[in-house]
C-alpha positions as CSV (number, residue, x, y, z in Angstrom):
1,M,-39.7,25.2,38.7
2,T,-42.3,24.5,36.1
3,H,-42.2,25.2,32.5
4,T,-45.7,25.9,30.7
5,I,-46.0,26.0,27.0
6,L,-48.7,27.2,25.1
7,F,-48.9,25.5,21.3
8,A,-50.9,26.8,18.8
9,F,-51.5,24.0,16.2
10,P,-52.2,24.7,12.7
11,D,-55.6,23.1,11.7
12,E,-54.5,20.9,9.4
13,M,-52.5,19.0,12.4
14,S,-55.2,16.0,13.1
15,E,-56.1,14.9,16.7
16,A,-54.1,11.4,16.1
17,D,-51.0,13.7,15.1
18,R,-51.6,15.9,18.4
19,A,-51.9,12.6,20.2
20,E,-48.6,11.5,18.9
21,F,-47.0,14.8,19.2
22,F,-47.9,14.4,23.3
23,R,-47.1,11.2,23.4
24,E,-43.6,11.8,21.9
25,G,-43.0,14.8,23.8
26,T,-44.0,13.0,27.3
27,A,-41.7,10.0,26.2
28,M,-38.8,12.3,25.7
29,A,-39.2,14.4,28.6
30,L,-39.6,12.0,31.1
31,D,-36.8,9.8,29.5
32,S,-34.2,12.6,30.0
33,G,-34.0,12.1,33.6
34,L,-34.2,15.9,34.0
35,V,-37.9,16.4,34.3
36,E,-40.2,15.0,37.2
37,S,-43.4,15.4,35.7
38,Y,-45.3,16.0,32.2
39,E,-49.1,16.6,31.7
40,H,-50.7,18.3,28.7
41,R,-54.2,19.5,27.7
42,P,-56.0,20.7,25.1
43,G,-57.2,23.9,24.8
44,I,-60.9,24.8,25.1
45,P,-61.9,27.1,22.5
46,L,-64.3,29.9,23.6
47,S,-65.9,32.8,21.1
48,T,-65.2,36.3,22.6
49,E,-65.3,39.6,20.7
50,V,-61.7,40.6,21.8
51,A,-59.2,39.6,19.0
52,P,-56.7,37.7,20.9
53,V,-53.2,38.0,19.7
54,F,-52.2,34.3,20.1
55,V,-54.8,31.5,20.2
56,P,-53.3,28.6,22.1
57,S,-54.8,24.7,20.9
58,A,-53.1,22.5,23.8
59,M,-50.7,23.6,26.9
60,A,-47.8,21.2,28.4
61,R,-46.6,21.9,31.7
62,I,-43.2,20.4,32.7
63,R,-42.0,20.2,36.1
64,Y,-38.1,20.6,37.2
65,A,-36.2,20.3,40.5
66,D,-34.8,23.5,39.7
67,V,-33.9,26.1,37.0
68,E,-30.8,24.2,36.1
69,S,-32.2,21.5,35.1
70,L,-34.9,23.3,33.2
71,R,-31.8,24.8,31.3
72,E,-30.1,21.4,30.6
73,Y,-33.3,20.3,29.2
74,L,-33.6,23.1,26.8
75,R,-30.0,22.1,25.8
76,H,-30.6,18.6,25.7
77,P,-29.9,17.7,22.0
78,P,-33.4,15.2,21.6
79,V,-35.3,18.5,22.7
80,A,-34.1,20.5,19.3
81,E,-34.5,17.7,17.1
82,F,-38.3,17.2,18.4
83,V,-38.8,20.7,17.7
84,R,-37.3,20.9,14.4
85,R,-39.0,17.2,13.1
86,W,-42.4,18.4,14.1
87,R,-42.3,21.7,13.0
88,R,-41.4,20.5,9.7
89,R,-44.4,18.4,9.5
90,F,-46.8,21.0,11.1
91,P,-45.5,24.7,11.8
92,Y,-46.8,25.4,15.2
93,Q,-46.0,28.4,17.3
94,A,-45.4,28.6,21.0
95,V,-45.0,30.5,23.8
96,S,-43.8,29.5,27.6
97,V,-43.2,31.0,30.7
98,N,-41.0,29.8,33.4
99,T,-42.6,30.0,37.2
100,E,-41.3,28.8,41.0
101,D,-43.7,26.4,42.8
């Protein structure tokens, strides 16, 4: 099971802040014992004449053994605290999709 998250970070979130966000997020995910792998990449902006609804700055791809592991991770209290803390600092937006491998 793969959970892919697209993040739209505000302009005032520096590269150092983003690196810290993903450093903390990776450690939290892997330390949970529920995640098989965690990877993230910055987005590559391209100019276009089509006005997108959502412009992601980065993505994270998190892999789980099964859907129940994903559900359990999303209920994991440190995940909610991480999101609250970072959204207070930088009110980012995120969308996600779950897929079977």
